[in-house]
C-alpha positions in Angstrom: 0.0 0.0 0.0 2.9 2.4 0.8 4.3 1.9 -2.7 1.0 2.5 -4.4 0.5 6.0 -3.0 3.7 7.5 -4.4 2.9 5.9 -7.8 -0.6 7.3 -7.7 0.7 10.8 -6.9 3.3 10.6 -9.7 0.7 9.5 -12.2 -1.6 12.3 -11.1 1.2 14.9 -11.5 2.2 13.6 -14.9 -1.4 13.7 -16.2 -2.0 17.1 -14.6 1.0 18.7 -16.5 -0.3 17.4 -19.9 2.3 14.6 -20.2 1.2 12.1 -22.8 3.2 9.2 -24.4 3.9 9.8 -28.0 1.7 7.6 -30.2 1.8 6.6 -33.8 1.2 9.4 -36.3 -1.7 8.9 -38.6 -0.2 9.4 -42.0 -2.4 10.4 -45.0 -4.1 7.5 -46.8 -2.1 8.6 -49.9 1.1 7.5 -48.2 0.1 3.8 -47.9 2.8 3.1 -50.5 5.4 5.8 -50.5 8.4 6.5 -52.6 11.2 8.4 -50.8 13.4 10.6 -53.0 16.0 12.1 -50.7 19.3 13.9 -50.9 22.1 11.9 -49.2 20.2 8.6 -49.0 22.9 7.0 -46.8 22.6 9.7 -44.1 21.4 9.2 -40.6 18.4 11.4 -41.4 17.4 9.2 -44.4 17.7 6.0 -42.2 15.5 7.7 -39.5 12.8 8.9 -41.8 12.6 5.5 -43.5 12.3 3.8 -40.2 9.6 6.3 -38.9 7.6 6.1 -42.1 7.5 2.3 -41.8 6.7 2.4 -38.0 3.8 4.7 -38.8 2.2 2.5 -41.5 3.8 3.6 -44.8 5.2 1.0 -47.1 8.4 2.2 -48.9 8.2 1.2 -52.6 9.7 1.9 -56.0 8.3 4.6 -58.3 6.0 2.3 -60.3 4.0 1.2 -57.2 3.9 4.5 -55.3 0.7 6.3 -54.3 2.7 9.2 -53.0 6.3 10.5 -53.2 8.1 12.2 -50.3 10.7 14.5 -51.9 13.6 15.7 -49.7 15.7 17.9 -52.0 17.7 19.4 -49.1 19.1 17.4 -46.2 22.2 19.2 -44.9 24.2 19.3 -41.7 26.8 21.9 -41.4 29.2 23.2 -38.7 29.7 26.9 -38.3 32.0 28.9 -36.0 29.9 30.3 -33.1 32.6 32.1 -31.1 36.3 32.7 -31.1 38.4 33.0 -28.0 41.9 34.1 -27.1 44.6 33.8 -29.8 41.9 33.6 -32.5 41.0 30.0 -31.6 37.6 28.6 -32.0 35.7 28.2 -28.7 32.3 27.0 -29.9 30.7 25.6 -33.0 27.1 25.6 -34.1 25.7 22.4 -35.7 22.9 23.3 -38.1 20.6 20.8 -39.8 18.3 22.0 -42.6 15.7 19.9 -44.3 13.3 20.8 -47.1 10.5 18.4 -48.1 7.2 18.1 -49.9 4.7 15.4 -50.6 3.2 14.7 -54.0 0.7 12.1 -55.1 1.3 9.6 -58.0 -0.1 12.1 -60.5 2.4 14.8 -59.4 -0.2 16.9 -57.6 1.3 18.6 -54.5 -0.3 17.4 -51.3 2.0 19.2 -48.9 3.9 22.2 -50.4 7.6 22.6 -49.8 8.4 22.9 -46.1 11.6 24.1 -44.5 12.8 22.9 -41.1 16.0 23.9 -39.4 17.4 23.1 -36.0 20.8 23.9 -34.4 22.8 23.1 -31.4 26.0 24.8 -30.0 28.9 22.9 -28.5 32.3 23.8 -27.1 35.4 23.0 -28.9 38.5 21.9 -27.1 41.6 22.1 -29.2 43.5 19.8 -26.8 40.9 17.1 -27.2 40.0 17.1 -30.9 38.7 13.5 -31.0 36.2 14.2 -28.3 35.1 17.4 -30.1 34.6 15.4 -33.3 32.6 12.7 -31.4 30.4 15.5 -30.0 29.8 16.9 -33.5 28.9 13.4 -34.7 26.6 12.9 -31.7 24.8 16.2 -32.2 24.4 15.5 -35.9 22.7 12.2 -35.1 20.5 13.8 -32.5 19.4 16.6 -34.9 18.8 14.0 -37.6 16.4 12.1 -35.3 14.7 15.2 -34.2 14.2 16.5 -37.7 12.9 13.1 -38.9 10.3 13.2 -36.1 9.3 16.8 -37.0 8.8 15.7 -40.7 6.7 12.7 -39.7 4.5 14.9 -37.3 4.0 17.4 -40.1 3.0 14.6 -42.5 0.5 13.5 -39.9 -1.2 16.9 -39.9 -2.0 16.7 -43.6 -5.7 17.2 -44.2 -6.5 18.1 -40.6 
C-alpha cells in the first residue's frame, strides 16, 4: 500500500501537467505506398525517416507502385563557428541541420507544399581534445537527424486536418 500511494501521486502529477506518451502518427491514406526521394540517401536522417515512415504504417516502394512521393531535396548538416576565444582560436561551434521536403501524389499533384525545417545546437570546442570534439559533433548531428525526422513525420500526420 505504501508503494501504491507514491505511484498514484506521480501518475496524477504527470497527467496534470499534460504529459502524454507519443503515439503513432496517422499518415495520410495517400502515403500507404510511399516512394522516398532524398538527398544523401545514406545519411542518418534518411535512415531515421525511412524507419519512422514504416513504423507509422507507410510501405516504402519503388516509383511504379507508389501512391505518393516524399521528396527531400535538401538534407544538410553543417558546422559553423559560433565564437572565437583568445589567440583567434575557435571556442564554440554551431551544428545546423536543414531539411526541405514536400509530398506529391502519384499524378504529381502537390499534397503538402515545400516545407523548410531547421534546428541547431551549440557545442564547445577543445583544441587539446580534438577527438572528443569530433565525437560531440557526430553525436549532435545524429540527435538533430532524429529530431528532424520526427518533425517531418509529425508534419505529414497533420495533412488534411
